[in-house]
N, CA, C and O atoms as a Tripos MOL2 file, in Angstrom:
@<TRIPOS>MOLECULE
protein
  288   287    72     0     0
PROTEIN
NO_CHARGES

@<TRIPOS>ATOM
      1 N          -4.1290    1.4710  -16.2150 N.3       1 MET1
      2 CA         -4.6780    0.4680  -15.4710 C.3       1 MET1
      3 C          -5.7040    0.5130  -15.6140 C.2       1 MET1
      4 O          -6.2410    1.5700  -15.9440 O.2       1 MET1
      5 N          -6.6560   -1.0560  -15.3500 N.am      2 THR2
      6 CA         -7.8710   -1.3890  -15.6560 C.3       2 THR2
      7 C          -8.4560   -1.2400  -15.0570 C.2       2 THR2
      8 O          -7.8630   -1.1910  -13.9790 O.2       2 THR2
      9 N         -10.1130   -0.9950  -14.8550 N.am      3 PRO3
     10 CA        -11.1370   -0.9410  -13.9010 C.3       3 PRO3
     11 C         -11.6880   -2.1620  -13.6020 C.2       3 PRO3
     12 O         -12.1740   -2.7510  -14.5670 O.2       3 PRO3
     13 N         -11.7410   -2.6480  -12.6510 N.am      4 SER4
     14 CA        -12.3420   -4.2250  -12.3390 C.3       4 SER4
     15 C         -14.1260   -3.6870  -12.5230 C.2       4 SER4
     16 O         -14.7070   -2.6060  -12.4350 O.2       4 SER4
     17 N         -14.5900   -5.2980  -12.8560 N.am      5 PRO5
     18 CA        -15.8330   -5.2920  -13.5930 C.3       5 PRO5
     19 C         -16.6550   -4.5000  -12.4850 C.2       5 PRO5
     20 O         -16.0720   -4.1030  -11.4770 O.2       5 PRO5
     21 N         -17.8450   -4.3020  -12.6550 N.am      6 CYS6
     22 CA        -18.7780   -3.2680  -11.4840 C.3       6 CYS6
     23 C         -19.2920   -4.4870  -10.3680 C.2       6 CYS6
     24 O         -19.8590   -5.5120  -10.7470 O.2       6 CYS6
     25 N         -19.0230   -4.2170   -9.1000 N.am      7 PRO7
     26 CA        -19.7220   -4.8520   -8.2800 C.3       7 PRO7
     27 C         -21.3560   -5.1930   -7.8220 C.2       7 PRO7
     28 O         -21.7920   -5.9090   -6.9200 O.2       7 PRO7
     29 N         -21.9460   -4.4790   -8.7010 N.am      8 PHE8
     30 CA        -23.2590   -4.8330   -8.6980 C.3       8 PHE8
     31 C         -23.9090   -5.4340   -9.9850 C.2       8 PHE8
     32 O         -24.9560   -6.0810   -9.9470 O.2       8 PHE8
     33 N         -23.3400   -5.2200  -10.9170 N.am      9 CYS9
     34 CA        -24.1650   -5.7650  -12.3960 C.3       9 CYS9
     35 C         -22.4930   -6.6830  -12.7560 C.2       9 CYS9
     36 O         -22.5020   -7.5760  -13.6030 O.2       9 CYS9
     37 N         -21.7780   -6.4850  -12.3520 N.am     10 ASN10
     38 CA        -20.3410   -7.3680  -12.7020 C.3      10 ASN10
     39 C         -20.2990   -7.1850  -14.5040 C.2      10 ASN10
     40 O         -19.9200   -8.0790  -15.2600 O.2      10 ASN10
     41 N         -20.8040   -5.7470  -14.9630 N.am     11 GLY11
     42 CA        -20.6870   -5.0210  -15.8520 C.3      11 GLY11
     43 C         -18.9130   -5.0130  -16.0880 C.2      11 GLY11
     44 O         -18.1220   -5.1380  -15.1530 O.2      11 GLY11
     45 N         -18.5270   -4.8460  -17.4740 N.am     12 LYS12
     46 CA        -17.3780   -4.6190  -18.1320 C.3      12 LYS12
     47 C         -17.2340   -3.4670  -18.7470 C.2      12 LYS12
     48 O         -16.0670   -3.1330  -18.9540 O.2      12 LYS12
     49 N         -18.2480   -2.5990  -19.1820 N.am     13 ASN13
     50 CA        -18.1330   -1.4360  -19.7010 C.3      13 ASN13
     51 C         -18.2880    0.1740  -18.8970 C.2      13 ASN13
     52 O         -19.2320    0.9410  -18.7060 O.2      13 ASN13
     53 N         -16.6450    0.1900  -18.5270 N.am     14 ILE14
     54 CA        -16.7790    0.7600  -17.3510 C.3      14 ILE14
     55 C         -16.0610    2.1690  -17.9440 C.2      14 ILE14
     56 O         -15.2550    1.9850  -18.8560 O.2      14 ILE14
     57 N         -16.2890    3.5930  -17.4960 N.am     15 SER15
     58 CA        -15.7040    4.8990  -17.9620 C.3      15 SER15
     59 C         -15.2930    5.4210  -17.0290 C.2      15 SER15
     60 O         -15.7000    4.9880  -15.9510 O.2      15 SER15
     61 N         -14.2970    6.5910  -17.0230 N.am     16 VAL16
     62 CA        -13.9850    7.4620  -16.3050 C.3      16 VAL16
     63 C         -15.1580    8.8090  -16.9710 C.2      16 VAL16
     64 O         -15.4840    8.8470  -18.1580 O.2      16 VAL16
     65 N         -15.5180    9.5510  -16.1960 N.am     17 VAL17
     66 CA        -16.1330   10.6600  -16.4420 C.3      17 VAL17
     67 C         -16.5800   11.9180  -15.3290 C.2      17 VAL17
     68 O         -16.7490   11.8190  -14.1130 O.2      17 VAL17
     69 N         -16.6840   12.9400  -16.0750 N.am     18 GLU18
     70 CA        -16.3040   14.2230  -15.0790 C.3      18 GLU18
     71 C         -17.6700   14.0200  -13.9730 C.2      18 GLU18
     72 O         -18.7030   13.3560  -14.0660 O.2      18 GLU18
     73 N         -17.0900   14.9910  -12.8310 N.am     19 GLY19
     74 CA        -18.1870   14.1010  -11.5600 C.3      19 GLY19
     75 C         -18.9260   15.9860  -12.0600 C.2      19 GLY19
     76 O         -19.0830   16.6020  -13.1140 O.2      19 GLY19
     77 N         -19.2560   16.3440  -10.1140 N.am     20 THR20
     78 CA        -19.8720   17.1510  -10.0770 C.3      20 THR20
     79 C         -19.7720   18.5000  -10.8170 C.2      20 THR20
     80 O         -20.7100   19.0390  -11.4050 O.2      20 THR20
     81 N         -18.6150   18.9400  -10.7220 N.am     21 THR21
     82 CA        -17.8050   19.9540  -11.3170 C.3      21 THR21
     83 C         -17.3030   19.3230  -12.7940 C.2      21 THR21
     84 O         -17.7090   18.3050  -13.3540 O.2      21 THR21
     85 N         -16.3260   20.2390  -13.2110 N.am     22 PHE22
     86 CA        -15.5100   20.1830  -14.0630 C.3      22 PHE22
     87 C         -13.5700   19.4770  -13.2420 C.2      22 PHE22
     88 O         -12.6330   18.8620  -13.7520 O.2      22 PHE22
     89 N         -13.7840   19.9260  -12.1040 N.am     23 ARG23
     90 CA        -12.6030   19.6850  -10.9800 C.3      23 ARG23
     91 C         -12.7460   18.2460  -10.6870 C.2      23 ARG23
     92 O         -11.9940   17.9090   -9.7720 O.2      23 ARG23
     93 N         -13.5420   17.1820  -11.2140 N.am     24 TRP24
     94 CA        -13.9920   16.0750  -10.5030 C.3      24 TRP24
     95 C         -14.0400   15.3850  -11.6560 C.2      24 TRP24
     96 O         -14.2170   15.9690  -12.7250 O.2      24 TRP24
     97 N         -13.8430   13.6790  -11.5490 N.am     25 ARG25
     98 CA        -13.7270   12.9200  -12.0430 C.3      25 ARG25
     99 C         -14.1610   11.3900  -11.0740 C.2      25 ARG25
    100 O         -13.8180   11.2480   -9.9010 O.2      25 ARG25
    101 N         -14.7590   10.6200  -11.6600 N.am     26 HIS26
    102 CA        -15.4410    9.6440  -11.1170 C.3      26 HIS26
    103 C         -15.1650    8.3750  -12.0500 C.2      26 HIS26
    104 O         -14.8650    8.7010  -13.1980 O.2      26 HIS26
    105 N         -15.2070    6.7570  -11.7650 N.am     27 VAL27
    106 CA        -15.7320    5.7350  -12.8020 C.3      27 VAL27
    107 C         -17.1640    5.5850  -12.8570 C.2      27 VAL27
    108 O         -17.8570    5.6880  -11.8440 O.2      27 VAL27
    109 N         -17.6530    5.3360  -14.0460 N.am     28 ASN28
    110 CA        -18.9640    4.7090  -14.0040 C.3      28 ASN28
    111 C         -19.2370    3.7690  -14.5340 C.2      28 ASN28
    112 O         -18.5140    3.5090  -15.4970 O.2      28 ASN28
    113 N         -20.2490    2.8870  -14.2590 N.am     29 CYS29
    114 CA        -20.2920    1.7260  -15.4000 C.3      29 CYS29
    115 C         -21.5370    2.1380  -16.0120 C.2      29 CYS29
    116 O         -22.5120    2.7440  -15.5660 O.2      29 CYS29
    117 N         -21.2530    1.6510  -17.1610 N.am     30 ASP30
    118 CA        -22.0610    2.2800  -18.4900 C.3      30 ASP30
    119 C         -23.6820    1.3110  -18.7100 C.2      30 ASP30
    120 O         -24.6890    1.5260  -19.3840 O.2      30 ASP30
    121 N         -23.2330    0.0920  -17.6710 N.am     31 GLU31
    122 CA        -24.4730   -0.8230  -17.7100 C.3      31 GLU31
    123 C         -25.8140   -0.6290  -16.4900 C.2      31 GLU31
    124 O         -27.0450   -0.6750  -16.4850 O.2      31 GLU31
    125 N         -24.8290   -0.4220  -15.6370 N.am     32 CYS32
    126 CA        -25.9630    0.1010  -14.5720 C.3      32 CYS32
    127 C         -26.2810    1.3450  -13.6800 C.2      32 CYS32
    128 O         -27.1370    1.5050  -12.8090 O.2      32 CYS32
    129 N         -25.3940    2.1070  -14.1350 N.am     33 GLY33
    130 CA        -25.0160    3.3200  -13.4180 C.3      33 GLY33
    131 C         -24.2480    3.6750  -12.6820 C.2      33 GLY33
    132 O         -23.8230    4.8300  -12.6770 O.2      33 GLY33
    133 N         -23.7620    2.4770  -11.6190 N.am     34 ALA34
    134 CA        -23.4090    2.8670  -10.6100 C.3      34 ALA34
    135 C         -21.6230    3.6950  -10.5730 C.2      34 ALA34
    136 O         -20.7420    3.4460  -11.3950 O.2      34 ALA34
    137 N         -21.5450    4.2950   -9.8490 N.am     35 ASN35
    138 CA        -20.2450    5.1920   -9.9600 C.3      35 ASN35
    139 C         -19.3930    4.9050   -8.5670 C.2      35 ASN35
    140 O         -19.8160    4.6500   -7.4400 O.2      35 ASN35
    141 N         -17.9610    5.0480   -9.0860 N.am     36 GLY36
    142 CA        -17.4370    5.6850   -7.4910 C.3      36 GLY36
    143 C         -16.8520    6.5450   -7.0280 C.2      36 GLY36
    144 O         -16.7240    7.5500   -7.7260 O.2      36 GLY36
    145 N         -16.4520    6.5370   -6.1280 N.am     37 PRO37
    146 CA        -16.0690    8.5410   -5.1560 C.3      37 PRO37
    147 C         -15.4320    8.8980   -6.3830 C.2      37 PRO37
    148 O         -14.9210    8.3130   -7.3380 O.2      37 PRO37
    149 N         -15.6800   10.2410   -5.9580 N.am     38 GLU38
    150 CA        -14.9990   11.0290   -6.8840 C.3      38 GLU38
    151 C         -13.6700   11.9490   -6.4590 C.2      38 GLU38
    152 O         -13.4720   12.5210   -5.3870 O.2      38 GLU38
    153 N         -12.7860   11.9010   -7.7030 N.am     39 VAL39
    154 CA        -11.1440   12.4560   -7.2660 C.3      39 VAL39
    155 C         -11.2040   13.8190   -7.5960 C.2      39 VAL39
    156 O         -12.1230   14.0890   -8.3690 O.2      39 VAL39
    157 N         -10.7240   14.4590   -7.3560 N.am     40 ARG40
    158 CA         -9.8440   16.2670   -7.8160 C.3      40 ARG40
    159 C          -8.8490   16.1810   -8.2020 C.2      40 ARG40
    160 O          -7.7290   15.9290   -7.7590 O.2      40 ARG40
    161 N          -9.7040   16.6270   -9.9690 N.am     41 ILE41
    162 CA         -8.3140   16.5010  -10.8660 C.3      41 ILE41
    163 C          -7.3530   18.0860  -10.6070 C.2      41 ILE41
    164 O          -7.9070   19.1840  -10.5750 O.2      41 ILE41
    165 N          -6.0530   17.9100  -10.4670 N.am     42 GLN42
    166 CA         -5.1590   19.2060  -10.6080 C.3      42 GLN42
    167 C          -6.1760   20.1440  -11.6360 C.2      42 GLN42
    168 O          -7.0220   19.7220  -12.4250 O.2      42 GLN42
    169 N          -5.8000   21.5210  -11.3510 N.am     43 THR43
    170 CA         -5.9050   22.7840  -12.0320 C.3      43 THR43
    171 C          -5.2680   23.5910  -11.9010 C.2      43 THR43
    172 O          -5.7350   24.5800  -12.4660 O.2      43 THR43
    173 N          -4.0050   23.8520  -11.2420 N.am     44 VAL44
    174 CA         -3.0230   24.4290  -11.2820 C.3      44 VAL44
    175 C          -1.5410   24.2280  -10.9900 C.2      44 VAL44
    176 O          -1.4570   24.0260   -9.7790 O.2      44 VAL44
    177 N          -0.7380   24.2050  -11.3660 N.am     45 GLY45
    178 CA          0.7130   23.8610  -10.9010 C.3      45 GLY45
    179 C           1.3310   22.9400  -12.0020 C.2      45 GLY45
    180 O           0.6260   22.7360  -12.9900 O.2      45 GLY45
    181 N           2.5530   22.3670  -11.9460 N.am     46 GLU46
    182 CA          3.2240   21.7900  -12.5980 C.3      46 GLU46
    183 C           2.3030   20.9430  -13.5440 C.2      46 GLU46
    184 O           1.1190   20.6510  -13.3720 O.2      46 GLU46
    185 N           3.0380   20.6570  -14.4640 N.am     47 GLY47
    186 CA          2.5400   19.6440  -15.3520 C.3      47 GLY47
    187 C           1.6130   20.3170  -16.3040 C.2      47 GLY47
    188 O           1.3160   21.5000  -16.1420 O.2      47 GLY47
    189 N           0.9340   19.2920  -17.7360 N.am     48 THR48
    190 CA         -0.1250   19.8270  -18.5820 C.3      48 THR48
    191 C          -1.6400   19.4610  -18.3010 C.2      48 THR48
    192 O          -1.8590   18.7420  -17.3260 O.2      48 THR48
    193 N          -2.4020   19.7720  -18.8550 N.am     49 LYS49
    194 CA         -4.0660   19.7360  -18.6810 C.3      49 LYS49
    195 C          -3.8550   18.3070  -19.3250 C.2      49 LYS49
    196 O          -4.5930   17.5950  -18.6440 O.2      49 LYS49
    197 N          -3.3410   17.6280  -20.1220 N.am     50 GLU50
    198 CA         -3.1230   16.5090  -20.1060 C.3      50 GLU50
    199 C          -2.7410   15.3370  -19.0590 C.2      50 GLU50
    200 O          -3.3360   14.2610  -18.9940 O.2      50 GLU50
    201 N          -1.8310   15.6590  -18.3860 N.am     51 GLN51
    202 CA         -1.3310   15.5690  -17.3590 C.3      51 GLN51
    203 C          -2.0520   14.9730  -16.1920 C.2      51 GLN51
    204 O          -2.2670   13.8710  -15.6890 O.2      51 GLN51
    205 N          -2.3640   16.4460  -15.9780 N.am     52 TRP52
    206 CA         -3.2970   16.1510  -14.8520 C.3      52 TRP52
    207 C          -4.5030   15.0860  -15.0870 C.2      52 TRP52
    208 O          -4.6380   14.0970  -14.3670 O.2      52 TRP52
    209 N          -5.4910   15.4410  -16.3300 N.am     53 GLU53
    210 CA         -6.4870   14.3940  -16.4440 C.3      53 GLU53
    211 C          -5.9480   12.8270  -16.7720 C.2      53 GLU53
    212 O          -6.6270   11.8310  -17.0200 O.2      53 GLU53
    213 N          -4.5410   12.9620  -16.6860 N.am     54 GLU54
    214 CA         -4.0600   11.0930  -16.9460 C.3      54 GLU54
    215 C          -4.3640   10.9550  -15.3250 C.2      54 GLU54
    216 O          -5.3610   10.4010  -14.8610 O.2      54 GLU54
    217 N          -3.3140   11.5660  -14.5670 N.am     55 ARG55
    218 CA         -3.5840   11.3650  -12.9570 C.3      55 ARG55
    219 C          -4.5080   11.3530  -12.5670 C.2      55 ARG55
    220 O          -4.5110   10.6950  -11.5270 O.2      55 ARG55
    221 N          -5.9300   11.9500  -12.9380 N.am     56 ALA56
    222 CA         -7.2410   12.2580  -12.3770 C.3      56 ALA56
    223 C          -7.9800   10.4840  -12.5400 C.2      56 ALA56
    224 O          -8.4000    9.6530  -11.7350 O.2      56 ALA56
    225 N          -7.8340   10.5460  -13.9590 N.am     57 ILE57
    226 CA         -8.2650    9.0840  -14.2660 C.3      57 ILE57
    227 C          -7.7520    7.8730  -13.8140 C.2      57 ILE57
    228 O          -8.4860    6.8850  -13.7950 O.2      57 ILE57
    229 N          -6.4180    7.8030  -13.3930 N.am     58 GLU58
    230 CA         -5.9530    6.8660  -12.6450 C.3      58 GLU58
    231 C          -6.5600    6.5060  -11.2110 C.2      58 GLU58
    232 O          -6.9800    5.4330  -10.7790 O.2      58 GLU58
    233 N          -6.4690    7.6800  -10.6610 N.am     59 LEU59
    234 CA         -6.7890    8.0640   -9.2050 C.3      59 LEU59
    235 C          -8.0280    7.7810   -9.3410 C.2      59 LEU59
    236 O          -8.3410    7.1560   -8.3280 O.2      59 LEU59
    237 N          -9.2580    7.9270  -10.2840 N.am     60 ALA60
    238 CA        -10.6310    7.5970  -10.5590 C.3      60 ALA60
    239 C         -10.6770    6.2810  -10.3460 C.2      60 ALA60
    240 O         -11.4440    5.7070   -9.5730 O.2      60 ALA60
    241 N          -9.6020    5.6480  -11.2430 N.am     61 ILE61
    242 CA         -9.7800    4.0110  -11.0030 C.3      61 ILE61
    243 C          -9.1150    3.0600  -10.0120 C.2      61 ILE61
    244 O          -9.3990    1.8630  -10.0580 O.2      61 ILE61
    245 N          -8.2620    3.5220   -9.1380 N.am     62 VAL62
    246 CA         -7.5500    3.1340   -8.1180 C.3      62 VAL62
    247 C          -8.7020    3.0750   -7.4570 C.2      62 VAL62
    248 O          -9.2250    1.9800   -7.2460 O.2      62 VAL62
    249 N          -9.3580    4.4230   -6.9650 N.am     63 GLN63
    250 CA        -10.6690    4.2340   -5.6250 C.3      63 GLN63
    251 C         -11.7940    3.3280   -6.5140 C.2      63 GLN63
    252 O         -12.3560    2.5860   -5.7090 O.2      63 GLN63
    253 N         -12.1730    3.1780   -7.4880 N.am     64 TRP64
    254 CA        -13.2020    2.5580   -7.9900 C.3      64 TRP64
    255 C         -12.7010    0.8130   -7.4040 C.2      64 TRP64
    256 O         -13.2630    0.0610   -6.6080 O.2      64 TRP64
    257 N         -11.5010    0.6570   -8.1610 N.am     65 ASN65
    258 CA        -10.8080   -0.3760   -7.9090 C.3      65 ASN65
    259 C         -10.8010   -1.2110   -6.1340 C.2      65 ASN65
    260 O         -11.2820   -2.3150   -5.8790 O.2      65 ASN65
    261 N         -10.1960   -0.3840   -5.2700 N.am     66 LEU66
    262 CA        -10.2040    0.0100   -3.9350 C.3      66 LEU66
    263 C         -11.9320   -0.8430   -3.2230 C.2      66 LEU66
    264 O         -12.1560   -1.8860   -2.6100 O.2      66 LEU66
    265 N         -12.6990    0.1600   -3.6760 N.am     67 ARG67
    266 CA        -14.3680    0.1190   -3.6650 C.3      67 ARG67
    267 C         -14.5890   -1.2020   -3.8730 C.2      67 ARG67
    268 O         -15.1390   -1.7520   -2.9190 O.2      67 ARG67
    269 N         -14.2860   -2.0580   -5.0250 N.am     68 ILE68
    270 CA        -14.2100   -3.3450   -5.3130 C.3      68 ILE68
    271 C         -13.9610   -4.3880   -4.0580 C.2      68 ILE68
    272 O         -14.8370   -4.9480   -3.3990 O.2      68 ILE68
    273 N         -12.3900   -4.5090   -3.8890 N.am     69 SER69
    274 CA        -12.2750   -5.2730   -2.9750 C.3      69 SER69
    275 C         -12.9220   -5.0890   -1.6660 C.2      69 SER69
    276 O         -13.1710   -6.0640   -0.9570 O.2      69 SER69
    277 N         -13.2840   -3.5570   -1.2130 N.am     70 ASN70
    278 CA        -13.5360   -3.8800    0.2660 C.3      70 ASN70
    279 C         -14.9820   -4.2980    0.2090 C.2      70 ASN70
    280 O         -15.5180   -4.2620    1.3170 O.2      70 ASN70
    281 N         -15.6670   -4.6380   -0.6640 N.am     71 ASN71
    282 CA        -17.0670   -4.7560   -1.2920 C.3      71 ASN71
    283 C         -16.9970   -6.7990   -1.2210 C.2      71 ASN71
    284 O         -18.0070   -7.4380   -0.9260 O.2      71 ASN71
    285 N         -15.7990   -7.4110   -1.5130 N.am     72 LEU72
    286 CA        -16.1400   -8.5960   -1.7450 C.3      72 LEU72
    287 C         -15.9840   -9.3910   -0.0160 C.2      72 LEU72
    288 O         -16.2470  -10.5830    0.1410 O.2      72 LEU72
@<TRIPOS>BOND
     1     1     2 1
     2     2     3 1
     3     3     4 2
     4     3     5 am
     5     5     6 1
     6     6     7 1
     7     7     8 2
     8     7     9 am
     9     9    10 1
    10    10    11 1
    11    11    12 2
    12    11    13 am
    13    13    14 1
    14    14    15 1
    15    15    16 2
    16    15    17 am
    17    17    18 1
    18    18    19 1
    19    19    20 2
    20    19    21 am
    21    21    22 1
    22    22    23 1
    23    23    24 2
    24    23    25 am
    25    25    26 1
    26    26    27 1
    27    27    28 2
    28    27    29 am
    29    29    30 1
    30    30    31 1
    31    31    32 2
    32    31    33 am
    33    33    34 1
    34    34    35 1
    35    35    36 2
    36    35    37 am
    37    37    38 1
    38    38    39 1
    39    39    40 2
    40    39    41 am
    41    41    42 1
    42    42    43 1
    43    43    44 2
    44    43    45 am
    45    45    46 1
    46    46    47 1
    47    47    48 2
    48    47    49 am
    49    49    50 1
    50    50    51 1
    51    51    52 2
    52    51    53 am
    53    53    54 1
    54    54    55 1
    55    55    56 2
    56    55    57 am
    57    57    58 1
    58    58    59 1
    59    59    60 2
    60    59    61 am
    61    61    62 1
    62    62    63 1
    63    63    64 2
    64    63    65 am
    65    65    66 1
    66    66    67 1
    67    67    68 2
    68    67    69 am
    69    69    70 1
    70    70    71 1
    71    71    72 2
    72    71    73 am
    73    73    74 1
    74    74    75 1
    75    75    76 2
    76    75    77 am
    77    77    78 1
    78    78    79 1
    79    79    80 2
    80    79    81 am
    81    81    82 1
    82    82    83 1
    83    83    84 2
    84    83    85 am
    85    85    86 1
    86    86    87 1
    87    87    88 2
    88    87    89 am
    89    89    90 1
    90    90    91 1
    91    91    92 2
    92    91    93 am
    93    93    94 1
    94    94    95 1
    95    95    96 2
    96    95    97 am
    97    97    98 1
    98    98    99 1
    99    99   100 2
   100    99   101 am
   101   101   102 1
   102   102   103 1
   103   103   104 2
   104   103   105 am
   105   105   106 1
   106   106   107 1
   107   107   108 2
   108   107   109 am
   109   109   110 1
   110   110   111 1
   111   111   112 2
   112   111   113 am
   113   113   114 1
   114   114   115 1
   115   115   116 2
   116   115   117 am
   117   117   118 1
   118   118   119 1
   119   119   120 2
   120   119   121 am
   121   121   122 1
   122   122   123 1
   123   123   124 2
   124   123   125 am
   125   125   126 1
   126   126   127 1
   127   127   128 2
   128   127   129 am
   129   129   130 1
   130   130   131 1
   131   131   132 2
   132   131   133 am
   133   133   134 1
   134   134   135 1
   135   135   136 2
   136   135   137 am
   137   137   138 1
   138   138   139 1
   139   139   140 2
   140   139   141 am
   141   141   142 1
   142   142   143 1
   143   143   144 2
   144   143   145 am
   145   145   146 1
   146   146   147 1
   147   147   148 2
   148   147   149 am
   149   149   150 1
   150   150   151 1
   151   151   152 2
   152   151   153 am
   153   153   154 1
   154   154   155 1
   155   155   156 2
   156   155   157 am
   157   157   158 1
   158   158   159 1
   159   159   160 2
   160   159   161 am
   161   161   162 1
   162   162   163 1
   163   163   164 2
   164   163   165 am
   165   165   166 1
   166   166   167 1
   167   167   168 2
   168   167   169 am
   169   169   170 1
   170   170   171 1
   171   171   172 2
   172   171   173 am
   173   173   174 1
   174   174   175 1
   175   175   176 2
   176   175   177 am
   177   177   178 1
   178   178   179 1
   179   179   180 2
   180   179   181 am
   181   181   182 1
   182   182   183 1
   183   183   184 2
   184   183   185 am
   185   185   186 1
   186   186   187 1
   187   187   188 2
   188   187   189 am
   189   189   190 1
   190   190   191 1
   191   191   192 2
   192   191   193 am
   193   193   194 1
   194   194   195 1
   195   195   196 2
   196   195   197 am
   197   197   198 1
   198   198   199 1
   199   199   200 2
   200   199   201 am
   201   201   202 1
   202   202   203 1
   203   203   204 2
   204   203   205 am
   205   205   206 1
   206   206   207 1
   207   207   208 2
   208   207   209 am
   209   209   210 1
   210   210   211 1
   211   211   212 2
   212   211   213 am
   213   213   214 1
   214   214   215 1
   215   215   216 2
   216   215   217 am
   217   217   218 1
   218   218   219 1
   219   219   220 2
   220   219   221 am
   221   221   222 1
   222   222   223 1
   223   223   224 2
   224   223   225 am
   225   225   226 1
   226   226   227 1
   227   227   228 2
   228   227   229 am
   229   229   230 1
   230   230   231 1
   231   231   232 2
   232   231   233 am
   233   233   234 1
   234   234   235 1
   235   235   236 2
   236   235   237 am
   237   237   238 1
   238   238   239 1
   239   239   240 2
   240   239   241 am
   241   241   242 1
   242   242   243 1
   243   243   244 2
   244   243   245 am
   245   245   246 1
   246   246   247 1
   247   247   248 2
   248   247   249 am
   249   249   250 1
   250   250   251 1
   251   251   252 2
   252   251   253 am
   253   253   254 1
   254   254   255 1
   255   255   256 2
   256   255   257 am
   257   257   258 1
   258   258   259 1
   259   259   260 2
   260   259   261 am
   261   261   262 1
   262   262   263 1
   263   263   264 2
   264   263   265 am
   265   265   266 1
   266   266   267 1
   267   267   268 2
   268   267   269 am
   269   269   270 1
   270   270   271 1
   271   271   272 2
   272   271   273 am
   273   273   274 1
   274   274   275 1
   275   275   276 2
   276   275   277 am
   277   277   278 1
   278   278   279 1
   279   279   280 2
   280   279   281 am
   281   281   282 1
   282   282   283 1
   283   283   284 2
   284   283   285 am
   285   285   286 1
   286   286   287 1
   287   287   288 2
@<TRIPOS>SUBSTRUCTURE
     1 MET1         2 RESIDUE 1 A MET
     2 THR2         6 RESIDUE 1 A THR
     3 PRO3        10 RESIDUE 1 A PRO
     4 SER4        14 RESIDUE 1 A SER
     5 PRO5        18 RESIDUE 1 A PRO
     6 CYS6        22 RESIDUE 1 A CYS
     7 PRO7        26 RESIDUE 1 A PRO
     8 PHE8        30 RESIDUE 1 A PHE
     9 CYS9        34 RESIDUE 1 A CYS
    10 ASN10       38 RESIDUE 1 A ASN
    11 GLY11       42 RESIDUE 1 A GLY
    12 LYS12       46 RESIDUE 1 A LYS
    13 ASN13       50 RESIDUE 1 A ASN
    14 ILE14       54 RESIDUE 1 A ILE
    15 SER15       58 RESIDUE 1 A SER
    16 VAL16       62 RESIDUE 1 A VAL
    17 VAL17       66 RESIDUE 1 A VAL
    18 GLU18       70 RESIDUE 1 A GLU
    19 GLY19       74 RESIDUE 1 A GLY
    20 THR20       78 RESIDUE 1 A THR
    21 THR21       82 RESIDUE 1 A THR
    22 PHE22       86 RESIDUE 1 A PHE
    23 ARG23       90 RESIDUE 1 A ARG
    24 TRP24       94 RESIDUE 1 A TRP
    25 ARG25       98 RESIDUE 1 A ARG
    26 HIS26      102 RESIDUE 1 A HIS
    27 VAL27      106 RESIDUE 1 A VAL
    28 ASN28      110 RESIDUE 1 A ASN
    29 CYS29      114 RESIDUE 1 A CYS
    30 ASP30      118 RESIDUE 1 A ASP
    31 GLU31      122 RESIDUE 1 A GLU
    32 CYS32      126 RESIDUE 1 A CYS
    33 GLY33      130 RESIDUE 1 A GLY
    34 ALA34      134 RESIDUE 1 A ALA
    35 ASN35      138 RESIDUE 1 A ASN
    36 GLY36      142 RESIDUE 1 A GLY
    37 PRO37      146 RESIDUE 1 A PRO
    38 GLU38      150 RESIDUE 1 A GLU
    39 VAL39      154 RESIDUE 1 A VAL
    40 ARG40      158 RESIDUE 1 A ARG
    41 ILE41      162 RESIDUE 1 A ILE
    42 GLN42      166 RESIDUE 1 A GLN
    43 THR43      170 RESIDUE 1 A THR
    44 VAL44      174 RESIDUE 1 A VAL
    45 GLY45      178 RESIDUE 1 A GLY
    46 GLU46      182 RESIDUE 1 A GLU
    47 GLY47      186 RESIDUE 1 A GLY
    48 THR48      190 RESIDUE 1 A THR
    49 LYS49      194 RESIDUE 1 A LYS
    50 GLU50      198 RESIDUE 1 A GLU
    51 GLN51      202 RESIDUE 1 A GLN
    52 TRP52      206 RESIDUE 1 A TRP
    53 GLU53      210 RESIDUE 1 A GLU
    54 GLU54      214 RESIDUE 1 A GLU
    55 ARG55      218 RESIDUE 1 A ARG
    56 ALA56      222 RESIDUE 1 A ALA
    57 ILE57      226 RESIDUE 1 A ILE
    58 GLU58      230 RESIDUE 1 A GLU
    59 LEU59      234 RESIDUE 1 A LEU
    60 ALA60      238 RESIDUE 1 A ALA
    61 ILE61      242 RESIDUE 1 A ILE
    62 VAL62      246 RESIDUE 1 A VAL
    63 GLN63      250 RESIDUE 1 A GLN
    64 TRP64      254 RESIDUE 1 A TRP
    65 ASN65      258 RESIDUE 1 A ASN
    66 LEU66      262 RESIDUE 1 A LEU
    67 ARG67      266 RESIDUE 1 A ARG
    68 ILE68      270 RESIDUE 1 A ILE
    69 SER69      274 RESIDUE 1 A SER
    70 ASN70      278 RESIDUE 1 A ASN
    71 ASN71      282 RESIDUE 1 A ASN
    72 LEU72      286 RESIDUE 1 A LEU
């Protein structure tokens, strides 16, 4: 899944970064610093750390893209 451009500066340099703690991820605009809502990464249970990270990145992008569509 690809993040939509930033709703504030239309920047396309978007990354998923660690949030307030290692358990959270959010999308960040590398051009203006805007960020999306944080999503919690799974830290226990079935799956591997890599799978958990991949899922958290996916969810962070989904939340960023929803925020974009809600602002239009």
